[in-house]
C-alpha positions as CSV (number, residue, x, y, z in Angstrom):
1,M,0.0,0.0,0.0
2,K,1.1,3.6,-0.6
3,G,0.2,6.7,1.3
4,R,-0.8,7.1,4.9
5,E,-0.5,4.0,7.1
6,E,-3.9,2.7,8.2
7,T,-4.5,0.9,11.5
8,V,-6.1,-2.6,11.7
9,R,-7.5,-3.5,15.1
10,V,-7.5,-7.2,15.6
11,M,-9.8,-8.5,18.4
12,V,-8.0,-11.4,20.1
13,P,-10.2,-14.4,20.7
14,A,-8.1,-15.6,23.7
15,P,-7.1,-14.3,27.1
16,Q,-3.4,-13.8,26.1
17,H,-1.2,-13.8,23.0
18,A,-1.2,-17.6,22.8
19,T,1.9,-19.0,21.0
20,G,-0.3,-21.4,19.1
21,F,-1.6,-18.4,17.1
22,A,2.0,-17.3,16.3
23,P,1.4,-16.2,12.6
24,I,-1.0,-13.5,13.8
25,W,1.6,-12.0,16.2
26,L,4.5,-12.4,13.8
27,V,2.8,-10.0,11.5
28,K,3.9,-7.3,14.0
29,A,7.0,-9.0,15.4
30,L,8.6,-9.4,11.9
31,G,7.5,-6.0,10.7
32,Y,5.4,-7.3,8.0
33,D,2.6,-4.9,8.7
34,T,4.9,-1.9,8.4
35,A,6.3,-3.4,5.1
36,E,2.7,-3.5,3.8
37,G,2.0,0.1,4.9
38,I,-0.4,-0.8,7.7
39,V,-0.3,-0.8,11.5
40,V,-1.7,-3.9,13.2
41,E,-2.9,-3.5,16.8
42,Y,-4.1,-6.4,19.0
43,D,-6.9,-5.8,21.4
44,L,-6.9,-8.2,24.4
45,A,-8.8,-5.9,26.8
46,G,-11.8,-5.6,24.5
47,S,-12.1,-9.2,23.7
48,G,-10.3,-12.2,25.4
49,S,-12.6,-15.0,24.1
50,P,-13.9,-16.1,20.7
51,K,-17.5,-14.8,21.4
52,A,-16.3,-11.5,22.9
53,A,-13.9,-10.9,19.9
54,V,-16.7,-11.6,17.4
55,E,-19.2,-9.3,19.2
56,A,-16.6,-6.5,19.3
57,V,-16.1,-6.8,15.5
58,I,-19.9,-6.8,14.9
59,A,-20.3,-3.7,17.2
60,G,-17.6,-1.9,15.3
61,R,-15.1,-1.8,18.2
62,G,-12.6,-3.8,16.1
63,D,-11.9,-4.4,12.5
64,M,-11.5,-8.2,12.4
65,T,-10.9,-11.4,14.4
66,F,-9.8,-15.0,13.7
67,V,-12.1,-17.7,14.9
68,N,-13.9,-20.8,13.7
69,I,-16.0,-20.2,10.6
70,V,-19.1,-21.4,12.5
71,F,-19.2,-18.1,14.3
72,A,-19.7,-16.3,11.0
73,L,-22.2,-18.8,9.6
74,L,-24.4,-18.5,12.7
75,A,-24.2,-14.7,12.6
76,L,-25.1,-14.7,8.9
77,D,-28.1,-16.9,9.6
78,R,-29.3,-14.2,12.1
79,G,-28.8,-11.5,9.4
80,T,-25.5,-10.1,10.5
81,R,-23.1,-9.6,7.6
82,L,-19.9,-11.0,9.2
83,L,-17.9,-12.5,6.4
84,P,-14.9,-14.9,6.4
85,F,-12.4,-13.5,4.0
86,Y,-9.2,-15.5,4.6
87,G,-9.0,-19.3,5.3
88,F,-6.5,-19.3,8.1
89,V,-6.6,-22.9,9.2
90,R,-7.3,-25.3,6.3
91,K,-7.8,-28.5,8.3
92,Q,-10.6,-28.9,10.9
93,N,-9.4,-27.4,14.2
94,R,-12.3,-28.6,16.4
95,S,-12.9,-32.2,17.5
96,F,-13.9,-34.5,20.3
97,S,-11.0,-36.3,21.8
98,V,-10.4,-38.8,24.7
99,P,-7.3,-40.0,26.5
100,R,-5.5,-42.5,24.4
101,E,-6.2,-45.4,26.8
102,S,-10.0,-44.6,27.0
103,P,-12.3,-47.4,25.9
104,I,-14.4,-44.8,24.0
105,R,-13.9,-45.2,20.2
106,T,-16.8,-43.4,18.6
107,L,-18.9,-40.3,19.2
108,A,-22.0,-42.5,19.9
109,E,-20.1,-43.9,22.9
110,L,-20.1,-40.5,24.5
111,K,-23.7,-41.2,25.6
112,G,-23.9,-40.8,29.4
113,R,-20.4,-39.2,29.5
114,V,-19.1,-35.9,30.7
115,V,-17.4,-33.8,28.1
116,G,-15.1,-30.9,29.0
117,L,-15.3,-27.7,27.0
118,H,-12.0,-26.2,25.8
119,F,-13.3,-22.6,25.4
120,D,-16.9,-22.3,26.6
121,D,-18.7,-20.0,24.1
122,P,-22.4,-20.4,23.1
123,E,-21.5,-20.8,19.5
124,L,-18.9,-23.4,20.2
125,R,-21.5,-25.3,22.3
126,E,-23.9,-25.1,19.3
127,F,-21.1,-26.5,17.1
128,A,-20.5,-29.3,19.6
129,A,-24.2,-30.0,19.7
130,A,-24.4,-30.2,15.9
131,V,-21.6,-32.8,15.8
132,L,-23.3,-34.8,18.5
133,V,-26.7,-34.7,16.6
134,A,-24.9,-36.0,13.5
135,A,-23.7,-38.9,15.6
136,G,-27.3,-39.7,16.6
137,L,-27.1,-38.2,20.2
138,D,-29.4,-35.8,21.9
139,P,-26.9,-33.1,23.3
140,A,-29.4,-32.0,26.0
141,R,-30.0,-35.5,27.4
142,D,-27.2,-37.8,26.4
143,V,-24.1,-35.8,27.2
144,L,-23.1,-33.5,30.0
145,L,-21.1,-30.6,28.6
146,K,-19.1,-28.5,31.2
147,P,-16.2,-26.1,31.0
148,L,-12.7,-27.6,31.7
149,A,-11.1,-26.5,35.0
150,G,-8.9,-23.4,34.6
151,G,-8.6,-21.2,31.6
152,P,-8.4,-22.4,28.0
153,L,-4.6,-22.1,28.2
154,D,-4.1,-23.5,31.7
155,A,-2.5,-26.7,30.6
156,E,-1.7,-28.1,34.0
157,R,-5.3,-27.8,35.4
158,M,-6.9,-29.1,32.2
159,A,-4.5,-32.1,32.2
160,R,-5.3,-32.8,35.8
161,A,-9.0,-33.0,35.0
162,L,-8.3,-35.6,32.4
163,R,-6.0,-37.7,34.6
164,K,-8.5,-37.7,37.5
165,G,-11.4,-38.7,35.2
166,A,-13.3,-35.4,36.0
167,V,-14.2,-35.5,32.3
168,D,-14.4,-38.5,29.9
169,A,-13.7,-36.5,26.7
170,V,-13.0,-33.0,25.5
171,W,-14.5,-30.8,22.9
172,Q,-11.2,-29.1,21.9
173,L,-9.4,-26.6,19.8
174,D,-6.5,-28.2,17.8
175,I,-3.8,-26.6,20.0
176,F,-5.2,-28.5,23.0
177,T,-3.6,-31.8,21.7
178,G,-0.1,-30.2,21.9
179,L,-0.8,-28.6,25.3
180,M,-1.8,-32.0,26.7
181,A,1.0,-33.9,25.0
182,A,3.5,-31.7,26.8
183,E,1.8,-32.5,30.1
184,G,2.1,-36.2,29.4
185,V,-1.6,-36.7,28.5
186,E,-1.8,-38.3,25.0
187,L,-5.2,-37.8,23.3
188,R,-7.0,-39.7,20.6
189,H,-9.3,-38.0,18.1
190,L,-12.8,-39.4,17.7
191,P,-13.7,-39.4,14.0
192,A,-16.6,-37.1,13.0
193,P,-18.3,-35.8,9.8
194,I,-16.7,-32.4,10.4
195,D,-13.3,-33.8,9.8
196,R,-13.8,-33.2,6.1
197,L,-15.0,-29.6,6.4
198,S,-12.6,-26.8,5.5
199,P,-11.5,-24.2,6.3
200,S,-12.0,-24.1,10.0
201,S,-10.5,-21.0,11.5
202,T,-10.9,-17.9,9.3
203,L,-10.1,-14.2,9.4
204,M,-13.5,-12.4,9.4
205,A,-14.8,-8.9,9.2
206,M,-18.0,-7.0,8.6
207,E,-19.0,-6.8,4.9
208,G,-19.1,-3.0,4.9
209,T,-15.6,-2.8,6.4
210,L,-14.2,-5.2,3.8
211,A,-15.7,-3.2,1.0
212,A,-14.5,0.1,2.3
213,R,-11.0,-1.0,3.2
214,S,-10.2,-3.7,0.6
215,A,-6.6,-2.6,0.1
216,V,-5.9,-2.7,3.8
217,F,-7.3,-6.2,4.2
218,G,-5.5,-7.4,1.1
219,A,-2.3,-6.1,2.7
220,L,-3.1,-7.8,6.1
221,G,-3.9,-11.1,4.5
222,R,-0.6,-11.0,2.6
223,A,1.3,-10.3,5.8
224,V,-0.5,-13.2,7.5
225,A,0.5,-15.5,4.7
226,R,4.2,-14.4,5.0
227,A,4.1,-14.9,8.7
228,T,2.5,-18.3,8.4
229,L,5.3,-19.4,6.0
230,F,7.9,-18.1,8.4
231,A,6.4,-20.1,11.3
232,I,6.1,-23.3,9.3
233,G,9.7,-23.0,8.3
234,D,11.0,-22.2,11.8
235,P,8.5,-22.8,14.6
236,E,11.2,-22.4,17.3
237,A,12.2,-19.0,16.0
238,A,8.5,-18.1,15.9
239,I,8.1,-18.8,19.6
240,R,11.2,-16.9,20.5
241,L,9.9,-13.8,18.6
242,V,6.5,-14.1,20.2
243,W,8.0,-14.4,23.7
244,R,10.3,-11.5,23.0
245,D,7.5,-9.1,21.9
246,F,4.4,-10.2,23.8
247,P,4.8,-10.5,27.6
248,S,1.5,-12.3,28.1
249,A,2.9,-15.2,25.9
250,R,5.9,-15.8,28.1
251,P,6.1,-18.4,30.9
252,E,4.7,-17.3,34.2
253,P,7.3,-16.1,36.8
254,G,8.7,-19.2,38.5
255,E,7.4,-21.6,35.8
256,D,9.7,-24.2,34.4
257,E,10.8,-22.5,31.1
258,R,11.9,-25.8,29.5
259,K,8.5,-27.3,30.2
260,A,6.7,-24.2,28.9
261,W,8.9,-24.3,25.7
262,R,7.9,-28.0,25.1
263,R,4.3,-27.2,25.6
264,E,4.2,-24.1,23.3
265,L,6.2,-25.8,20.6
266,A,3.9,-28.9,20.6
267,A,0.8,-26.7,20.4
268,L,2.2,-24.5,17.6
269,K,3.3,-27.5,15.6
270,V,-0.2,-29.0,15.8
271,R,-1.8,-25.7,14.6
272,L,0.8,-25.2,11.8
273,D,0.1,-28.6,10.4
274,G,-3.5,-27.4,9.8
275,Q,-2.3,-24.2,8.1
276,R,-0.2,-25.8,5.4
277,I,-1.4,-25.3,1.9
278,D,1.1,-27.5,0.0
279,D,-1.2,-30.6,0.6
280,Q,-4.4,-28.8,-0.5
281,S,-6.2,-29.3,-3.9
282,L,-6.1,-25.5,-4.3
283,P,-2.8,-24.4,-2.7
284,K,-3.4,-20.7,-2.2
285,W,-3.2,-18.7,0.9
286,G,-6.5,-17.6,2.4
287,V,-8.6,-19.4,-0.2
288,I,-12.3,-20.2,0.6
289,T,-14.6,-21.7,-2.0
290,A,-18.4,-21.9,-2.5
291,A,-18.2,-25.7,-2.4
292,E,-16.5,-25.6,1.0
293,I,-19.1,-23.2,2.4
294,E,-22.0,-25.3,1.0
295,A,-20.5,-28.3,2.8
296,W,-20.4,-26.4,6.0
297,L,-24.0,-25.2,5.5
298,G,-25.2,-28.7,4.7
299,F,-23.8,-30.0,8.0
300,L,-25.3,-27.2,10.1
301,R,-28.7,-27.4,8.3
302,A,-28.9,-31.1,9.0
303,A,-28.3,-30.5,12.7
304,G,-30.9,-27.7,12.8
305,A,-28.2,-25.1,13.7
306,V,-29.0,-22.8,10.7
307,S,-32.0,-22.3,8.5
308,G,-32.1,-23.2,4.8
309,R,-32.2,-19.6,3.6
310,L,-28.4,-19.0,3.3
311,A,-26.8,-19.2,-0.1
312,A,-23.1,-20.3,0.0
313,R,-22.0,-17.6,-2.4
314,D,-23.3,-14.9,0.0
315,C,-21.5,-16.3,3.0
316,F,-17.8,-15.4,2.3
317,H,-15.6,-12.9,0.6
318,D,-12.9,-14.2,-1.7
319,A,-12.1,-11.1,-3.9
320,L,-8.8,-10.6,-2.0
321,V,-7.3,-14.0,-2.5
322,P,-5.1,-12.9,-5.4
323,E,-3.7,-10.1,-3.2
324,F,-2.9,-12.6,-0.4
325,N,-0.8,-14.6,-2.8
326,T,1.4,-11.9,-4.3
327,L,4.2,-12.6,-1.9
């Protein structure tokens, strides 16, 4: 971009600058925003969770956020023009999982079980319920959903809940697998119809904002693509940069730094595996297709989570994909 630098306020869907979301923070840490002629600002105080971040964007207190595409599709079904414009994580980043030694092998076997929620937002509960409905379960009667102990990044307390059997399974974000592995809790994914749905996490903004500031969002998406490439190529360096520039991402005072390093590296590697595009049929940064959105809508309609009035073509913004890929 040329001319005066424009600011992009990113509403952060987590209580801190989690290392698992490193490509977002690296846009600033590597100076890619400045190189693109924009200034990226991260707002933790005004968000802190997926739901709060989305609500802030809808209310105009922020320009964009990055959360599961379900948030946008549910909002669109309510008439709010919140549009995904960059496919951030290609592979599904939400799943039910159990400890590796658990006898539970299928979603149907969650009947009568307690499931811990990694991030407890209404939209994520709706998403979990839709997956359970697809497995033939009644979410209100067959499964007890409850928040995991501690915050969504409190690995020790969440691992303790699994070890003690306080929960039988977890409805989790992808980085949870890495966080638990570093705590010595190996998880096993339960296969589900959502595994084939893509993209999962997306950058999203209000339709009017995208139209009014297309050059800015094109520059931002290009910076995110460059930062993702950097992190995939050198995840260790990515963590060092995030820890250097974002105090909330660093280990707590007195925490075992080597253990924290193993935990953050494991979580980041899980997330980066889902962000690769070299194994995709359409290997372009940020791409979202109508066929992908239709598959998402079909899944949500079948579960009764959205109505039948949404048209896939009206549920995303892909005009900036060529801009994202001029690296």
